N, C-alpha and C positions, 0 to 999 in steps of 0.2 A: 223560200225558194226549194224546190226538189234537187234531190241528189241524184244521178244516173249512175248505176252500176252494171258492166256489162260481162257475166259471166257469173255462174253460181256455182263454181268451184269453191274449193277451201276458202280462198282469199277472199272471194267475192260477197261468199255469205258471212263471212266474218264482219266483212264492212258491213254489209246492209245489216245485220244486227246491231253493230256498235253505233251507226248511225242513228238508227231507227229508236235506240233505246235510249238517244241524245236527246230526241224530239223532230228529229229531221224526216220527212217524208222522203219515200225510197222508191224509186223505179228500178227494179231489179230483173234484167233480161238473161233468158237462158234458151239457147234456141234448140238442145235437146228436148223432146223427141223427135221432132220434125225433122232435125237434122243432126246426126251424129257423127263422132270420130271413128278412128279405126283402134280406139282403145275402151272407150266406154260401154257398158254392158245393162246400164239403166237410165232411166229419165231423171235421179233424185239428183237433188244437189247435193255437193259435198262431197260426192264418188269417189272412193279412194281406190284408183286405177289400180295399180301395181302393186305392192305388199300391203299388207294390213296393218304395219308397224311404224310408229311415229318415231322411232327410236327411243334411247335412255331417257329415262325422268330422273337418274341420279344427278342431283345439282352440282356436283365435281364433274360431270362430263358435260361438254358442250353444247348436246343438243339438249340434255337435262336443265341445264341453265337457262336456256332458251324457253323451257318450258315454264321453268319456275317462275321468270319474269313477265311471261303471258297471264298466269295465273294471276299476278299481283294486277296488271291491266286487265284484269274480268274478260278476258276471251272466252267467248260463249263454245265457240268448238273446242277447246281444250278441255271446260268444264263437261263437257257432252262425250268427249273421248275418255276421261277418267269413270263417267257413268256405264260406260260401253266397254270398259277392260276386259279383256280375257288375258288367261294365264301365258305369261312370255316372259319370264324370268325378271330382269333389270329393265326389260323393254317397256313401253307402252303399247300396246297393239290392242286393238280392237276389234269386235263384232262389225263388220262393215255395212252390213245391210241394216242393222239397228242403228248404227251410228247415222246413216244418211237420212231413214225414216225420221230421227227427232230432230236433225237439222232442217228437214222438209216440214216437220211439224212448226217448230220453232218460226220459221218464216212465215209460213201462211197464216199462223195465229195472231202475228204481231200486226194491228192496224196501221201502222205507218210502212209497213212493205206491201208494195203492189209487185207481187211476183207475174211476170208477163214471159210468157212461154213463145218467144220471137226471136228469129236473126237478125242480127242487127249488122249490117253492111259498112256503117259509116259512122265515126264519131261525133256527135250533136257537138261541135266546136265551141258554141256559145255558154253550154249547160258547165256546171260542175259534175265532172265526170269521173270515175274509177275504171281504168280498163284493166279486167281481171279474167281474162277471156283465156289464159292459159297458155301452155307450151302446144297446143291444137288447135288454135286460132283459124278460122275459115280463110280461105282464102281472100274473099271479098275485105272483110276487115284487114287482116295481112297487108294488103295493099293498101288501104287508106292508111294505116299507123306508117307504112313506107313513105306515103307522101306528107304525112303530121311532122314525123319525126326526120326526113332528109336523110335518114341512114340505112345503108344494106341489112336486111335481116341475117341473123346471125344464125345457124341451124344445128342441131344434133340430134342423135337418136336414143331414144329411151326404149328399155326392156322390160318385158314382163314375165315373172316367175310362174310356172305352173302350179295347180293347186289338186291334191290327191285325195280321196275318202280315207279316213281314219280306219274305218272297219275293213279296207284291204290291205292294210300294212301288217305284217307278219312280226306278230311278236316275240317269236320264239328267237330273232335275230335282234330286232330294232328294240332300244330302251328308253324308258324316259330319265332324262337328268338334265342338270343345267350346267353351264360351263363354270368350273372351279367349284362347285357345290352352292354355288349362291343363291339365296332364294329359294322357290320351291321348285320341283325337277318339272319345268312345263315344256320343254322340247324334246321330240322324239328324235331319237338318233339312231342312223343305221351306220353300222362299222364296217370297216374295210381292212382286209388283208392287203401286203403289197400285191398279190398275184389279182385279186378281185381289183384293185385300183388301177393295173396296168390293164386289164380288160376294159375298165371302164374309161380310162385315158384315149384308147385306142378307137372305142367307138365314137367318143367325143371330136376326137382332132380329124376323122374321116367321115363325120357325118355330114349329108348335103344340105347348105343353106340357103336360105332364100336370098338371093341375089341384090346387093345394095348397088345404087347409082353413086357415081364419086361423090356427089354433095351429101350424101346420105352417110358416109363413113366416118362421120368425126360424133364420137362416143363422149359421154361424160365421165370422167376417170373413176368417179366413186360409185358409178353404174353400170360396168363394165356387162356385154353379155359373158356368161361363163366358157364358151368357145374362143372369145379374143382373150382372155385371161390364161386358158390353156395352151393357147397360141406363143405364150411367151416364156415358156419352159413348163418341162413335165411336170415340176416340184409346185409351180407357182400355186395351184390348187390348193396344195396342202398346208403354205401358209396363210392361204386366204379363207374363202369359205368353207372349205372342207379340213382345216386346220383340226388334230385330234388334242390339241393342248388344252388340261383342264376338264379332259370329258374320260373319266377312268370307270369303265363297265366295271359295276359292282358285281356282277357275277363271274367274271375272269380276274378281276383286279390288274386287268391290262391297259395301258394307254395304245389304243389300236394305230394302223398306219393312216389311217384317213376317216373321218366321220362325214356324211351328210346330216345336217339337220334340218328338221320340219317343225314352223311355226303354226300354233293353231289360229284358222283364219275366221269362226265365226263363234258365236257366244256358245252354241251347245255342243263345239267340240267334235261335231262330225268332219270339218275339212281342215287340212291342214297344207302351207304353202312350204315348199322347196327353197330355203334361205340360201341366197347368191345365186340361182338358177335362173335367174332373168336369161332369155335366150333367142336367138333368131334363128333357131335349127328349124325345118321342115317337120311339122307333125308328127309324121311317120318317125322321125329320126327320134326325137322328143320321147316316144313311147319305146323304142328300144334301148334310148339311153336309161331312161328311168327305170325300167324294169331289168336293166343291168345291176343297178343297185342292191345289193344284201336288205332283205327285207322289205323290199318293192317290187318282187318278181311278179306279182297280179295285182300291182296297184291301179286301181280305179282312177283314170285322170280326168277329172271333171273341167278342168281348164289347161290349155296349153299357152307355153310362154308366145307373145308376140311382140313384133317392135313398132313402133310408131315414132312420127316424126315430131320431135320438139322444138319452138322457135322461142327465141327471147332475144329484145331489144339492146342495143349497143348501149347501156344505163347509163357509164360516166359521161358520155358526150350528152345525154338526152335529160338525166332525171337529177334532181336536188337530194340530199340525203332525207328530204321528208316526204319523198316520192312524188312529188308533183313535177312535170316539166318545166325545162330553163325556158322555154320558148314561150308557152302557153301553162303557166300556172294554174289555171283552172283544171287542167287535165291532169289525172295521179295513174299511175300503174301499181298493181300489185299483183304478188301470187309469181310463179316460175317464168312468165313473160319478162320480168324485170331481172332474170340471171339468179334468182335464190333458187336453189334446189332444194327440195324436201318438203314432206307434208309439213312438218312443223312451220319451216320458214315460210311457205306461204299463208298458213294461218297467221303468223306474225306480221307479214306486208301487209295482209289485209287489215290486219287489226289497227297498223299505223296509220294505212291510208284513211281507212274508216273515220278515225279521232282526226286526222287533218284536213279531210273533206269537210269536216262537219266545221271546225275552226274556220276554213276559207269562207263558209257559207255565212258565219256569224261575224266576219272580219275580226277575227282575232290572231295573235302571232299562233303561227305552225309550231308543233312539237319536234323539236331535234333532240333527240335522244344521244347522249355522251358514249363515245368509242369505248369507255370503261363496262358499258354494256353489252349482253351479244345481239341483242337486236340493234343496236345504236351502232356498233362494228358492223353489222352486215350491211345497213343502209349507208353507211359510209363508206364502205369498201364499193358496194356497186355503181356509188356515183362518185368515185374519185377519179377524176379527169386523168391524172397519170398514167393509166394503166393503157398500154399499146396493144395487147391482144387480151380482150376482156371473155373471161370463160367465167360459167355458172359457178357458184360456191355455195356450198351450205355451210351450217354453225361450226365454226373450231375457232381453238383456242389462238391460233395465231394470227387474226385479225383483231383481236382484242389490242387496245391500247395499255402499254407495260409501262408507261411511266410514272414514274414515284414508287414502283416497287423495290424494295428493298433488293441487292444485288445478291444477298444470302438465299432469301427468297424465290431469286430467279432461277436458282441453279438447283433449286431441289423442284422436282415435278409435283410430288404431291402438295408440298406448300404452296406451289405457287400455283396451281388451279384452285386447291382452297380458299387462297386469299382472292383470286381473281371474282371469283364465283360469290363470293360474301360482300365483295366492295360493289359487285354487279347488283345486287339484291337491295342494299342498303342504299344503291342511286337511285334504284327503280322505285322502291318503298316510297322515298323522298320525293320523289316528282311526282307521285301519284296521290299523296297524302297533301301536297301543295295544290 
């Protein structure tokens, strides 16, 4: 029996490689390039649409633990991400072009994968299917998902940060440094004094924005447009993406009033994205705002920030923690459409859906990960029916099962995260070795 996968994003690509490597024939469908979205720029699979960072890789940080679990579970995309890693301090940032090209090569060279460039408008209900169409699912497929699930589709908007050329940055002002001096100096920092910040803030809060309709004004809290953050208070940015803490300019030995950080976006180091600067401002306003930042007065902007609609299903009513449907167990969902937010999370749910689709085809018990692991906690969270107002979630320590942890450890944040990380890795390792 063949496995049908709809969508060749991060989740779909990982699922396809997992299934194919387990000996299952896969039909992998991708509608691009004939049909595009408002955010994708290429026709390649596993395109990193927003940032090029997959988050931290330190195992004592929630996102880092998830990556460690995926390594143990033999994730092909996480392996490739480390192969195409670019300097980004304690974060796993990648050369997005090289990364996507390698994933495309892996898919096309695998004899078990039939990569089909075709738009799917209806889920084949009698097949074993993984729906990994992402947060930008086409309208026709969205309508079919609505019919299948019987649920109203929830929506929120995501935002993309601008990218500038490194050669246009003024390094008489900007400087390389990583926060708190950890690791190598991978980030470019543009410092501001209070007057410069005041000017920047006034431009930002008065800048013209692309008008959104009422149903579009629902944002995911961990990926808010910079103008939305600014609207919450004058100093909100200084305690968020523009916080100066841990960034002492070695030339002056001073901590600045605010700092804009830029992270490498390509392997060659020619392009840098503005960290935390996802935005819905009109392009002319973005140009004025960016060039008001000290060091970016003559910045060559190669990509402006844009907004795009994201969609996710009401997973607590629809999915088991094994990522297949309660009403139609032969149909699995993976990626951001499930309500897991983030690149690593998309890869993780794609991996689990791929593993379980194979098990379903082979008539084997599905893999249900314990809530003491980060991936298990994520899948249990999105499938927990007790939630009244389900919202997207990314990896975080709050969702992990803390039963059995000594109260003294729970009171110490460092010991608690170290304990949970070690326990999760042990649990995943045991399952994988079995």
